[in-house]
C-alpha positions in Angstrom: 100.0 112.8 69.4 101.9 110.2 67.4 99.9 107.7 65.4 98.9 104.5 67.2 101.1 101.5 66.3 99.4 98.2 65.1 100.7 96.2 68.1 99.7 97.9 71.4 100.0 96.8 75.0 96.6 96.1 76.7 96.8 98.0 80.0 94.5 97.9 83.0 94.6 100.7 85.6 94.0 99.8 89.2 92.5 102.7 91.1 90.4 105.6 89.7 91.6 108.3 92.1 93.5 111.5 91.5 96.8 110.2 89.9 94.8 107.9 87.5 92.5 110.8 86.5 95.3 113.4 86.2 97.9 111.2 84.5 97.4 107.5 83.7 94.0 107.3 81.9 95.1 110.0 79.5 98.5 108.4 79.0 97.0 105.1 78.1 94.7 106.7 75.5 97.4 108.9 74.0 100.3 106.4 74.0 101.5 105.2 70.6 101.9 101.6 71.7 99.4 101.1 74.5 95.6 101.1 75.0 93.4 101.6 78.1 92.0 98.1 78.0 90.5 98.0 81.6 89.9 100.0 84.7 89.3 98.7 88.2 88.0 100.4 91.4 85.7 99.2 94.2 83.8 102.5 94.2 81.0 101.9 91.7 80.1 105.5 91.2 83.6 106.6 90.5 84.5 103.7 88.3 81.3 104.1 86.2 82.0 107.8 85.7 85.6 107.1 84.7 84.5 104.4 82.3 82.1 106.8 80.6 84.8 109.4 80.3 87.8 107.3 79.2 86.0 104.4 77.4 88.1 101.4 78.4 87.0 98.1 76.8 86.3 96.6 80.2 85.5 97.8 83.8 86.0 95.8 87.0 85.0 96.2 90.6 87.2 93.2 91.6 91.0 93.3 91.1 91.3 89.5 90.9 88.7 89.4 88.2 90.6 92.0 86.1 93.8 90.0 86.6 92.0 86.8 85.4 91.3 88.4 82.1 93.6 86.6 79.6 93.7 89.6 77.2 95.1 91.9 79.9 98.9 92.2 79.6 99.9 94.9 82.1 98.7 96.8 85.1 99.3 100.4 86.2 99.0 100.5 90.0 97.6 103.9 90.7 96.5 103.4 94.4 97.6 104.7 97.8 101.1 103.9 98.8 100.0 101.2 101.3 98.5 99.1 98.5 101.4 99.2 96.0 103.3 96.1 97.1 100.3 93.8 97.6 98.7 94.8 94.3 102.1 94.4 92.5 102.5 90.9 94.0 99.1 89.8 92.9 99.7 91.1 89.3 103.0 89.4 89.0 101.6 86.1 90.3 98.8 86.5 87.6 101.5 86.8 84.9 101.0 90.5 84.3 103.6 93.2 83.8 103.5 96.1 86.3 104.0 99.8 86.3 103.6 100.8 89.9 103.4 104.4 91.1 106.2 105.7 93.2 107.2 105.2 96.0 107.6 101.5 95.4 106.8 100.8 99.1 106.7 102.6 102.5 109.4 100.4 104.2 112.7 98.7 103.2 111.4 95.2 103.9 108.2 95.7 102.0 110.1 97.0 98.9 112.6 94.1 99.1 109.7 91.6 99.2 109.1 92.3 95.5 112.6 91.4 94.3 112.1 87.7 94.3 108.6 87.9 93.0 109.8 89.9 90.0 112.6 87.4 89.2 110.3 84.5 89.6 107.6 86.0 87.3 110.0 86.9 84.5 107.8 90.0 84.0 108.7 93.6 83.8 108.2 95.8 86.9 108.8 99.5 86.4 108.5 102.1 89.1 106.7 105.3 88.2 109.6 107.7 88.5 108.3 109.6 85.5 111.0 112.4 85.7 113.4 110.0 84.0 111.3 110.6 80.9 111.6 114.4 81.0 113.5 115.3 77.8 115.7 117.9 79.7 116.7 115.3 82.3 117.4 112.8 79.5 119.7 115.4 77.9 121.5 115.9 81.2 121.9 112.1 81.6 123.3 111.9 78.1 125.9 114.6 78.7 126.9 113.0 82.0 127.5 109.7 80.3 129.1 110.9 77.1 130.6 114.3 77.5 131.1 115.5 81.1 134.0 113.4 82.1 134.7 113.0 85.8 131.9 114.4 87.9 132.8 116.4 91.0 129.6 117.4 92.7 125.8 117.3 92.6 123.2 119.6 94.2 119.5 118.8 94.0 116.4 120.5 95.4 112.7 119.8 95.5 110.7 122.6 97.1 106.9 122.4 97.1 105.1 125.7 97.2 102.2 127.1 99.2 100.8 128.3 95.9 100.8 124.9 94.2 97.1 124.1 94.5 95.7 127.3 93.0 98.2 126.9 90.2 97.5 123.2 89.5 93.8 123.5 89.9 93.8 125.8 86.9 95.5 123.2 84.6 94.4 119.8 86.0 91.1 118.1 85.1 88.5 118.4 87.9 89.3 115.5 90.2 86.2 113.3 90.9 86.0 111.7 94.3 83.8 109.1 95.9 82.8 108.4 99.5 83.1 104.7 98.6 86.8 104.8 97.6 89.0 102.4 99.4 91.4 104.1 101.7 94.4 102.7 103.7 94.0 102.2 107.5 94.8 105.3 109.4 95.6 108.7 107.9 98.8 108.8 105.8 99.1 112.6 106.5 99.0 112.0 110.3 102.9 111.8 110.1 103.8 114.7 107.8 107.5 114.0 108.0 106.9 110.5 106.5 104.2 111.7 104.1 106.3 114.4 102.6 109.3 112.2 102.3 107.4 109.5 100.5 105.4 111.9 98.3 108.2 114.3 97.3 111.5 113.0 98.6 111.1 109.9 96.4 111.4 112.2 93.3 114.5 114.0 94.7 116.3 110.8 95.6 115.6 109.0 92.4 116.7 112.0 90.3 120.0 112.1 92.2 120.6 108.3 91.9 119.6 108.4 88.2 122.1 111.1 87.3 125.0 110.3 89.7 124.8 106.7 90.8 124.3 104.7 94.0 124.0 106.5 97.3 126.3 105.0 100.0 125.5 107.2 103.0 123.6 110.3 104.1 123.8 112.8 106.9 120.5 114.7 107.3 119.1 117.6 109.3 115.4 118.4 109.6 114.1 121.8 110.5 110.4 122.4 111.4 110.1 126.2 111.5 107.8 128.8 110.1 105.3 126.2 109.0 107.9 124.5 106.8 109.7 121.2 106.9 113.2 121.4 105.5 115.6 118.5 105.1 119.2 119.4 104.2 121.0 116.1 103.3 124.7 115.7 102.7 125.1 112.7 100.4 128.1 110.4 99.9 127.8 108.7 96.5 129.5 105.4 96.0 131.6 106.8 93.1 133.0 109.5 95.3 130.9 112.4 94.1 130.0 115.0 96.7 126.2 115.7 97.0 123.6 117.8 98.7 119.9 117.5 98.7 117.3 120.0 99.8 113.7 118.9 100.4 111.4 121.7 101.6 107.6 121.7 102.0 106.4 124.3 101.4 108.3 127.4 100.3 106.7 130.9 100.1 107.5 131.3 96.5 106.9 129.5 93.2 107.6 125.8 92.8 111.4 125.5 93.1 112.9 122.3 91.8 116.1 121.5 89.9 119.8 120.5 90.2 123.3 121.5 89.4 126.1 119.2 88.3 129.8 120.1 88.1 132.1 118.0 85.9 135.5 117.9 84.2 134.3 119.0 80.8 131.3 121.1 81.7 128.4 121.8 84.0 124.6 121.5 84.1 122.0 123.8 85.6 118.4 122.6 85.6 115.0 124.1 86.4 112.2 121.6 86.7 108.5 122.7 86.7 105.5 121.6 88.6 104.7 118.3 86.9 101.1 119.1 86.0 102.3 121.8 83.6 103.7 119.0 81.4 106.7 121.2 80.6 110.1 119.8 79.9 112.8 120.9 82.4 115.0 123.8 81.3 118.4 122.2 81.3 121.4 124.3 80.4 124.4 122.2 79.5 127.7 124.2 79.4 130.4 122.5 77.4 133.9 123.6 78.1 135.2 122.5 74.6 133.1 125.1 72.8 132.5 127.6 75.6 128.7 127.5 74.9 125.6 126.6 76.7 123.1 124.1 75.0 119.4 123.5 75.9 117.1 120.9 74.4 113.6 122.3 73.6 111.8 119.1 74.6 108.5 120.0 73.0 106.9 116.8 74.1 106.6 117.3 77.9 104.1 114.6 78.6 106.4 112.4 80.7 103.6 110.2 82.1 102.7 109.2 78.5 106.4 108.8 77.5 106.9 106.7 80.6 104.1 104.3 79.6 105.5 104.2 76.0 108.9 103.2 77.4 107.4 100.5 79.6 105.5 99.2 76.6 108.5 99.2 74.3 110.4 97.0 76.8 107.5 94.5 77.0 106.6 94.5 73.3 110.0 94.9 71.6 112.5 93.9 74.2 114.1 97.4 74.4 116.2 98.2 77.4 114.3 99.6 80.3 114.6 103.4 80.4 112.6 103.8 83.6 113.3 102.7 87.2 113.3 99.0 87.8 112.7 97.1 91.0 116.2 97.6 92.3 115.9 101.4 91.7 112.6 101.3 93.6 114.2 99.5 96.5 117.2 101.7 96.6 115.0 104.8 96.6 113.0 103.5 99.6 116.2 102.6 101.4 117.7 106.1 100.8 114.5 107.8 102.2 114.6 105.5 105.3 118.3 106.4 105.8 117.5 110.1 105.6 114.7 109.6 108.2 117.0 107.7 110.5 119.8 110.3 110.2 117.4 113.2 110.9 116.2 111.4 114.0 119.6 110.5 115.3 121.7 113.4 114.2 124.3 111.0 112.8 125.4 109.8 109.4 123.7 106.6 108.2 125.0 104.1 105.7 122.3 102.8 103.5 123.5 99.2 103.8 122.6 99.3 107.5 119.1 100.6 107.1 115.9 98.7 107.8 112.3 99.6 108.7 109.9 102.2 107.5 110.6 105.5 105.9 
């Protein structure tokens, strides 16, 4: 890991559940420009065990008490989706910067409620679309902006696998749970269409928007067959690029994720791995000018840590935000809601007309 810088962002993590344990605690401790200053969770047993393991300076059972700490500069919101917006609003009101897990919200209106709060606070809010910090995807973005010329088409796919849990259990830390953990009302998995779209579709949509641009309209079909849910989505990008997205949960094969881009001066073919392998996407960039394919090694594949470092660079040094901002988060939620409405109605849906939940 790179050496720690002298000036480091003091970060508090809200929530000691799976995503905090698998990604955010370690990211804070490894980041060159951030420290794990505090953790917060209402479950005493879970919080105390995480404090003993990750050694924050402070530990809180009450979120408002953590936000009242004057030394705390930023919060990572690592809670269930239902708590993202309320927790972000409270942090912004307390004058803290916010890195909130994806998806930003579960409805268009809830996501948009953060826009004014971010502007009023003059604080940084970044959405945890960590794939933007994958070195392979960064290389693809660079070629699209500086070498590809006019883009013609984009195809993206995100296919979860029936074998993901045996594979991830082998590489993830053992996740500690608590019967006292705070949970949202109802069961988020009761509506699997919505749950899969929020959990997985948010990655697919953000990658497409990040590489191509704004989505103007979608036409989606949803198949529920053979124990799978499969969304095929025709996408109209605002810049005229033709697009297609495939979200399938769960394929009977290895994790299957990636994208293809066709452009005037070359093409891109990408294979993205299960995120818990911390392995940079294999991105082959073909350049017409030299008739050769180029691939960045991307030896540093810890995109959760790189995400936090980018967040901290923006706050500490005023560097441009490399991650997803509040407008990106809102647009992602709006696109997912549009896909849901299109799949329900069987008709194309323009994103500008979409309201309601995903």
